[in-house]
Every structure is written in structure tokens, then in C-alpha cells.
C-alpha positions as a printed NumPy array, in Angstrom:
array([[ 16.34 , -15.418, 216.292],
       [ 19.881, -16.612, 216.943],
       [ 20.715, -15.982, 213.28 ],
       [ 20.262, -12.245, 213.876],
       [ 23.689, -12.474, 215.501],
       [ 25.105, -13.544, 212.145],
       [ 23.39 , -10.597, 210.437],
       [ 24.547,  -8.091, 213.056],
       [ 28.099,  -9.442, 212.907],
       [ 28.121,  -9.36 , 209.094],
       [ 27.089,  -5.702, 209.138],
       [ 29.803,  -4.922, 211.683],
       [ 32.475,  -6.84 , 209.771],
       [ 31.541,  -5.179, 206.482],
       [ 31.577,  -1.669, 207.967],
       [ 34.803,  -2.155, 209.91 ],
       [ 36.614,  -3.622, 206.905],
       [ 35.526,  -0.891, 204.525],
       [ 36.164,   1.872, 207.053],
       [ 39.447,   0.349, 208.319],
       [ 38.062,   0.794, 211.836],
       [ 41.125,  -0.409, 213.733],
       [ 41.395,   0.56 , 217.392],
       [ 44.873,  -0.94 , 217.656],
       [ 46.164,   1.405, 214.984],
       [ 44.185,   4.249, 216.503],
       [ 45.612,   3.819, 220.002],
       [ 49.106,   3.324, 218.567],
       [ 48.884,   6.443, 216.403],
       [ 47.898,   8.547, 219.415],
       [ 51.364,   7.783, 220.783],
       [ 53.516,   7.527, 217.659],
       [ 52.12 ,  10.261, 215.407],
       [ 49.83 ,  12.238, 217.739],
       [ 46.923,  11.362, 215.463],
       [ 43.724,  11.141, 217.539],
       [ 41.175,  10.656, 214.755],
       [ 40.423,   7.017, 215.504],
       [ 40.055,   7.757, 219.217],
       [ 37.576,  10.516, 218.387],
       [ 35.797,   8.044, 216.1  ],
       [ 35.525,   5.637, 219.044],
       [ 33.968,   8.42 , 221.143],
       [ 31.375,   8.961, 218.407],
       [ 30.426,   5.275, 218.439],
       [ 30.293,   5.24 , 222.252],
       [ 28.08 ,   8.354, 222.385],
       [ 25.595,   7.085, 219.801],
       [ 25.294,   3.719, 221.512],
       [ 24.97 ,   5.283, 224.962],
       [ 22.142,   7.621, 223.943],
       [ 20.272,   4.844, 222.157],
       [ 20.683,   2.095, 224.747],
       [ 19.68 ,   4.211, 227.74 ],
       [ 16.661,   5.44 , 225.772],
       [ 15.675,   1.797, 225.237],
       [ 16.226,   1.106, 228.945],
       [ 14.114,   4.112, 229.924],
       [ 11.248,   2.877, 227.74 ],
       [ 11.535,  -0.561, 229.339],
       [ 12.537,  -2.306, 226.123],
       [ 15.8  ,  -3.815, 227.4  ],
       [ 17.414,  -4.505, 230.783],
       [ 20.936,  -3.807, 232.   ],
       [ 22.784,  -4.341, 235.267],
       [ 26.265,  -2.87 , 235.728],
       [ 27.138,  -5.377, 238.461],
       [ 30.336,  -5.178, 240.507],
       [ 33.646,  -3.645, 239.472],
       [ 36.604,  -6.089, 239.676],
       [ 39.09 ,  -3.244, 239.579],
       [ 42.383,  -5.13 , 239.932],
       [ 41.473,  -7.632, 237.218],
       [ 40.254,  -4.814, 234.964],
       [ 43.449,  -2.765, 235.33 ],
       [ 45.902,  -5.64 , 234.9  ],
       [ 43.888,  -7.444, 232.243],
       [ 43.348,  -4.34 , 230.122],
       [ 47.035,  -3.42 , 230.249],
       [ 48.03 ,  -6.95 , 229.181],
       [ 45.382,  -6.884, 226.443],
       [ 46.802,  -3.585, 225.167],
       [ 50.25 ,  -5.139, 224.85 ],
       [ 48.761,  -8.171, 223.134],
       [ 46.942,  -6.272, 220.393],
       [ 50.163,  -4.547, 219.319],
       [ 51.964,  -7.884, 219.041],
       [ 48.982,  -9.484, 217.277],
       [ 48.616,  -6.584, 214.852],
       [ 44.963,  -5.998, 215.706],
       [ 42.448,  -5.995, 218.539],
       [ 39.877,  -8.77 , 218.971],
       [ 37.417,  -7.416, 216.405],
       [ 40.178,  -6.143, 214.145],
       [ 41.734,  -9.6  , 214.123],
       [ 38.419, -11.159, 213.106],
       [ 37.913,  -8.777, 210.21 ],
       [ 41.542,  -8.957, 209.085],
       [ 41.204, -12.752, 209.033],
       [ 38.268, -12.233, 206.685],
       [ 40.636, -10.382, 204.335],
       [ 42.849, -13.469, 204.076],
       [ 45.584, -12.361, 206.482],
       [ 47.072, -15.619, 207.796],
       [ 48.789, -13.816, 210.677],
       [ 45.343, -12.832, 211.968],
       [ 44.235, -16.483, 211.778],
       [ 47.225, -17.378, 213.947],
       [ 46.425, -14.592, 216.403],
       [ 42.776, -15.682, 216.49 ],
       [ 43.712, -19.239, 217.411],
       [ 45.875, -18.029, 220.298],
       [ 43.11 , -15.641, 221.391],
       [ 40.357, -18.276, 221.311],
       [ 42.51 , -20.927, 222.957],
       [ 43.624, -18.763, 225.881],
       [ 40.118, -17.345, 226.367],
       [ 38.717, -20.883, 226.546],
       [ 41.453, -21.995, 228.951],
       [ 40.751, -19.   , 231.202],
       [ 36.977, -19.422, 231.17 ],
       [ 36.538, -23.194, 231.36 ],
       [ 39.987, -24.778, 231.451],
       [ 43.024, -25.106, 233.673],
       [ 43.307, -21.36 , 234.355],
       [ 39.792, -20.876, 235.748],
       [ 41.207, -20.424, 239.306],
       [ 43.567, -17.741, 237.98 ],
       [ 40.73 , -16.035, 236.122],
       [ 38.25 , -16.147, 238.984],
       [ 40.64 , -15.629, 241.884],
       [ 41.684, -12.076, 241.094],
       [ 38.09 , -11.017, 240.422],
       [ 37.242, -11.477, 244.093],
       [ 38.808,  -8.081, 244.696],
       [ 36.045,  -5.784, 243.53 ],
       [ 34.077,  -2.652, 244.294],
       [ 30.344,  -3.154, 244.905],
       [ 29.258,  -0.384, 242.513],
       [ 30.25 ,  -0.412, 238.861],
       [ 27.88 ,   2.258, 237.558],
       [ 29.455,   5.743, 237.482],
       [ 26.123,   7.618, 237.842],
       [ 25.099,   5.361, 240.731],
       [ 28.406,   6.107, 242.481],
       [ 27.532,   9.814, 242.53 ],
       [ 23.813,   9.305, 243.054],
       [ 22.927,  11.01 , 239.769],
       [ 20.992,  10.234, 236.614],
       [ 22.972,   8.824, 233.72 ],
       [ 21.846,  11.555, 231.32 ],
       [ 24.188,  14.345, 232.562],
       [ 27.13 ,  11.984, 231.949],
       [ 25.851,  11.114, 228.472],
       [ 25.341,  14.817, 227.723],
       [ 28.884,  15.649, 228.894],
       [ 30.375,  12.861, 226.772],
       [ 28.359,  13.937, 223.726],
       [ 29.384,  17.594, 224.055],
       [ 33.065,  16.7  , 224.482],
       [ 32.864,  14.397, 221.468],
       [ 31.188,  17.033, 219.28 ],
       [ 33.8  ,  19.664, 220.234],
       [ 36.712,  17.301, 219.501],
       [ 35.218,  16.179, 216.193],
       [ 34.558,  19.74 , 215.022],
       [ 38.119,  20.756, 215.91 ],
       [ 39.456,  17.768, 213.996],
       [ 37.312,  18.494, 210.93 ],
       [ 38.52 ,  22.097, 210.872],
       [ 42.157,  21.057, 210.597],
       [ 43.768,  21.329, 207.148],
       [ 43.088,  18.175, 205.177],
       [ 45.986,  16.069, 203.956],
       [ 45.79 ,  15.466, 200.218],
       [ 45.275,  11.751, 199.564],
       [ 45.597,  10.406, 196.015],
       [ 42.141,   9.218, 195.038],
       [ 41.528,   6.062, 193.073],
       [ 39.979,   6.61 , 189.677],
       [ 36.409,   5.393, 189.877],
       [ 35.944,   2.133, 187.984],
       [ 32.371,   1.615, 189.195],
       [ 29.259,   3.724, 189.351],
       [ 26.679,   4.562, 191.96 ],
       [ 26.266,   2.33 , 194.996],
       [ 29.074,  -0.036, 193.989],
       [ 31.539,   2.865, 193.99 ],
       [ 30.373,   4.06 , 197.408],
       [ 30.373,   0.588, 198.972],
       [ 33.523,  -0.95 , 197.564],
       [ 35.751,   1.739, 196.116],
       [ 35.409,   5.112, 197.812],
       [ 37.5  ,   5.668, 200.945],
       [ 35.267,   5.767, 204.038],
       [ 35.86 ,   8.545, 206.559],
       [ 36.55 ,   7.208, 210.088],
       [ 33.831,   9.435, 211.587],
       [ 31.22 ,   8.146, 209.132],
       [ 32.346,   4.611, 209.906],
       [ 32.06 ,   5.319, 213.637],
       [ 28.44 ,   6.449, 213.234],
       [ 27.597,   3.138, 211.565],
       [ 29.506,   1.155, 214.223],
       [ 27.595,   2.99 , 216.964],
       [ 24.26 ,   2.213, 215.314],
       [ 25.179,  -1.465, 214.867],
       [ 26.285,  -1.619, 218.514],
       [ 22.892,  -0.183, 219.463],
       [ 21.069,  -2.692, 217.257],
       [ 22.918,  -5.54 , 218.958],
       [ 21.199,  -4.931, 222.306],
       [ 17.568,  -5.726, 221.416],
       [ 18.604,  -8.466, 218.972],
       [ 20.775, -10.153, 221.591],
       [ 18.288,  -9.766, 224.44 ],
       [ 15.551, -11.278, 222.265],
       [ 17.504, -14.561, 222.497],
       [ 17.981, -14.294, 226.27 ],
       [ 21.517, -12.913, 226.099],
       [ 21.324,  -9.732, 228.204],
       [ 24.16 ,  -7.793, 226.602],
       [ 25.319,  -6.013, 223.464],
       [ 28.391,  -6.583, 221.323],
       [ 30.975,  -8.93 , 222.789],
       [ 33.935, -10.75 , 221.265],
       [ 36.003, -12.639, 223.863],
       [ 33.485, -15.089, 225.33 ],
       [ 31.85 , -15.801, 221.931],
       [ 35.292, -16.448, 220.43 ],
       [ 36.064, -18.889, 223.247],
       [ 32.645, -20.511, 222.723],
       [ 33.635, -21.549, 219.189],
       [ 36.589, -23.583, 220.417],
       [ 34.653, -24.884, 223.433],
       [ 31.863, -26.114, 221.172],
       [ 34.295, -27.778, 218.748],
       [ 35.985, -29.615, 221.644],
       [ 32.928, -30.557, 223.732],
       [ 30.112, -30.603, 221.175],
       [ 27.858, -28.978, 223.802],
       [ 25.47 , -27.087, 221.53 ],
       [ 23.118, -25.87 , 224.271],
       [ 25.904, -24.281, 226.297],
       [ 28.12 , -22.735, 223.648],
       [ 26.121, -22.143, 220.46 ],
       [ 24.461, -18.782, 220.997],
       [ 23.847, -15.316, 219.572],
       [ 27.352, -14.118, 220.445],
       [ 29.009, -17.03 , 218.661],
       [ 27.097, -16.216, 215.476],
       [ 28.051, -12.555, 215.947],
       [ 31.793, -13.194, 215.66 ],
       [ 31.315, -15.608, 212.759],
       [ 29.282, -12.866, 211.101],
       [ 32.155, -10.387, 211.504],
       [ 34.365, -12.758, 209.54 ],
       [ 31.686, -13.254, 206.88 ],
       [ 30.948,  -9.535, 206.488],
       [ 34.628,  -8.682, 206.226],
       [ 35.126, -11.396, 203.614],
       [ 32.261,  -9.995, 201.512],
       [ 33.65 ,  -6.464, 201.815],
       [ 37.194,  -7.553, 200.979],
       [ 36.071,  -9.567, 197.949],
       [ 33.884,  -6.733, 196.719],
       [ 36.693,  -4.183, 197.043],
       [ 39.268,  -6.596, 195.587],
       [ 41.276,  -6.472, 198.81 ],
       [ 40.985, -10.165, 199.662],
       [ 44.101, -12.225, 199.198],
       [ 45.921, -14.799, 201.289],
       [ 49.059, -13.3  , 202.847],
       [ 51.35 , -15.557, 204.864],
       [ 53.577, -13.962, 207.535],
       [ 57.24 , -14.682, 208.063],
       [ 58.271, -16.752, 211.073],
       [ 58.925, -13.735, 213.31 ],
       [ 55.538, -12.192, 212.548],
       [ 53.778, -15.528, 213.058],
       [ 55.332, -15.93 , 216.506],
       [ 54.445, -12.342, 217.388],
       [ 50.852, -12.857, 216.201],
       [ 50.414, -16.024, 218.244],
       [ 51.998, -14.464, 221.348],
       [ 49.773, -11.415, 220.937],
       [ 46.709, -13.625, 220.629],
       [ 47.621, -15.443, 223.846],
       [ 48.015, -12.135, 225.695],
       [ 44.751, -10.856, 224.229],
       [ 42.833, -13.89 , 225.468],
       [ 44.447, -13.765, 228.899],
       [ 44.018, -10.025, 229.343],
       [ 40.469,  -9.784, 227.99 ],
       [ 39.336, -12.654, 230.229],
       [ 40.734, -10.918, 233.306],
       [ 39.377,  -7.531, 232.276],
       [ 35.919,  -8.886, 231.488],
       [ 36.033,  -7.603, 227.929],
       [ 38.147,  -6.507, 224.983],
       [ 38.347,  -3.244, 223.043],
       [ 34.712,  -3.789, 222.005],
       [ 33.239,  -5.365, 225.138],
       [ 34.857,  -2.843, 227.474],
       [ 36.136,  -0.099, 225.185],
       [ 32.921,   0.362, 223.204],
       [ 30.06 ,  -1.26 , 225.126],
       [ 30.837,  -0.894, 228.841],
       [ 32.012,   2.689, 228.29 ],
       [ 28.659,   3.462, 226.636],
       [ 26.938,   1.977, 229.679],
       [ 28.82 ,   4.496, 231.84 ],
       [ 30.601,   1.926, 233.983],
       [ 33.89 ,   2.202, 235.835],
       [ 34.921,  -1.092, 234.239],
       [ 34.551,   0.327, 230.741],
       [ 36.362,   3.626, 231.207],
       [ 39.134,   2.301, 233.455],
       [ 39.673,  -0.552, 231.023],
       [ 39.893,   1.862, 228.084],
       [ 42.556,   3.948, 229.833],
       [ 44.765,   0.976, 230.72 ],
       [ 44.2  ,  -0.632, 227.325],
       [ 45.603,   2.516, 225.722],
       [ 48.519,   2.587, 228.178],
       [ 49.261,  -1.034, 227.275],
       [ 49.354,  -0.237, 223.553],
       [ 51.629,   2.74 , 224.181],
       [ 53.998,   0.628, 226.265],
       [ 54.174,  -2.082, 223.61 ],
       [ 54.518,   0.516, 220.828],
       [ 57.531,   1.966, 222.593],
       [ 59.34 ,  -1.373, 222.552],
       [ 58.073,  -2.608, 219.171],
       [ 58.349,   0.594, 217.132],
       [ 60.228,   3.391, 218.914],
       [ 63.204,   1.622, 220.512],
       [ 64.143,  -0.506, 217.456],
       [ 64.   ,   2.642, 215.326],
       [ 66.188,   4.576, 217.772],
       [ 68.627,   1.671, 217.974],
       [ 68.823,   1.495, 214.173],
       [ 69.559,   5.216, 213.955],
       [ 72.218,   4.869, 216.658],
       [ 73.847,   1.963, 214.787],
       [ 73.78 ,   3.922, 211.53 ],
       [ 75.391,   6.899, 213.252],
       [ 78.069,   4.717, 214.796],
       [ 78.802,   3.079, 211.437],
       [ 79.045,   6.498, 209.777],
       [ 81.476,   7.769, 212.415],
       [ 83.583,   4.635, 212.009],
       [ 83.684,   5.121, 208.238],
       [ 84.687,   8.78 , 208.436],
       [ 87.464,   8.098, 210.915]])
């Protein structure tokens, strides 16, 4: 049964690679270009998963407990994680699937991410990781806070998502040069045709839903998760403790890499690309911040931003907000300020020349 994690991860990696489902780029574009399509796509995936998972819970097929809400750790960790994914050039899942495309910078970011996650969860920084989580609220479930059923919240989210998606689809479409089809039928659709982000989001939501019963069948009472399974890989390699670290989640993240590799090879997008020294340092630093922040926050852009939001928890939605704020802050310093400085220097040089 543990191999179902590999299958689920491979499906997720394939879909995310072909659909370019990148939350880092999506959050960044909300700030830089006012393009909200990827955020709306995330809402689609959240809504689909939420409806499906709570239906499974209602029929008694799976169990879920929201637990406590470590609010300080969630806020600080998510903000740090948001900064990290801009420096790394991809979120946790995005880094896994970009590594599957042959991007060496993503391999570097992954190592930093896995190393810091392992250090926070079972290494020297365990006191730092655990200490701040003592400050928590006893109720993490949003519906439970208000004494209501979860379904009105799911209905509200679904309606908001549908309205936003319809408004987006009604906007004038930007003409994109299409690639001349070199394949026919299913091969063209799978490996050549550009996937719409909303279609991709539907598939991601369904895969996230599938992860719950598959994971719980192995005794892991959760859905998609990236940070702890990524740390488990390094922990297993160092300790050799198979019983403790080899699990469904570990096979999930390895499956993401495998699925992305298959998609990239099939679409002829796989190639090894080595970064320059500056990019390599940025990738590693971003990976370190990702591991630190996600460990504090109790999840990454998938664990919190996709899964815990679908479960209607304070941790998920608060984390998503501060994750986005972190990406906007980093985008300001990485993209906006250097651009403004360059324009200022060009203007100064032009004035000097004319005088």
C-alpha cells in the first residue's frame, strides 16, 4: 500500500509539470503584474478537495482532527517560507517538479530545504522548532470556532471561486503563439498542448482528494504533505531507520520527481541546466528559509496552502495570507527595487551624457 504514495506523487508531478502549476510564480504575479489566475486556480483545487474530503469524513471513510493552532509559529514561519520560495525560484512542490526537469538550481534548493527541515524536526534546532509552538490557540477549526457546520464555509468558498473564475474567463484572451502539432491524439494533448491553469487546478484538487484515503490506508492520517516527507529522505539516508522514516509521504515526494521527469521527457523539456554562482547561492539560501519556515508553520504551500485551507482551519488560511505577504516582500527586493535602481542609474548616466 505504501507504493500508492509513489503513484499519487507521480500523478501530481506529471500534472504540475505539464500545467506549470507554480504557486511561487502565481503569488509573485499577483504583486508584480496583477495577474491572479494562479491564485484563482489554487482556490479551485482547494474547493474541490474540501468538498470531497468532508464528504468522505461525513460517510465515515476517513478521519481528521484540526488540532491546536500555533498562531505565532504559523505567522512567522509562513512569512519566512514566502521569502524563501522567491529566492529558491519555486515552492516546495515546485522545486521537486523543477528538479525533475533537470534544473540543477532546484536540486540545490531541495538539498537546503531537506537539510533544514531535518535539522528543525530531529536535529539541533528542535528546541527552536518546538519552543515557539507552545503559544497556540486551542481551536484550529474555523467552523468549530463559530459553532457551525463546515458546509456553509465550503459553500461560500465554492461560490466565491466560481464567481472569480467566471470573471477571469470572460476577460479578453491574450493571443499566444501556438506550437504546430507534431503529434496526434492523446500524445498531443499530454505532451504538446498548453494546459490551462484552471484545468490543471481541477486535476490537482482531485489528486489531493485521492491522497487522503490512500494515505490513511497506510496509517498516515493526512493528505498531501511535502516538508516532513522531504526531511524523512535525508533522515533515512543518515540514520538508516526504515521503520521511522520510510513511509507513504516519502514515496509521495519521490513520485513527484518521477512524474515530472516523465512529463518533461515526453514533452522534450528535460535538460540539465546549471545555474551561475549567484543563482546557486540564492537557491540554497531560499531552500534553507523554506525548510525553516515550513517547519515552524507546520506546512508549506501544499501542506498549509492547499490541504489545511481545504480543511477549513485557521492554520491553513492564516498561513496562506502570510505566505503571500512573504513572497510580495521578497519580490519587492528581488525584482522591483533592482529594476528601479537600474532605471535611476540609466537616467543619471543619460543626464551626465547630455550635460
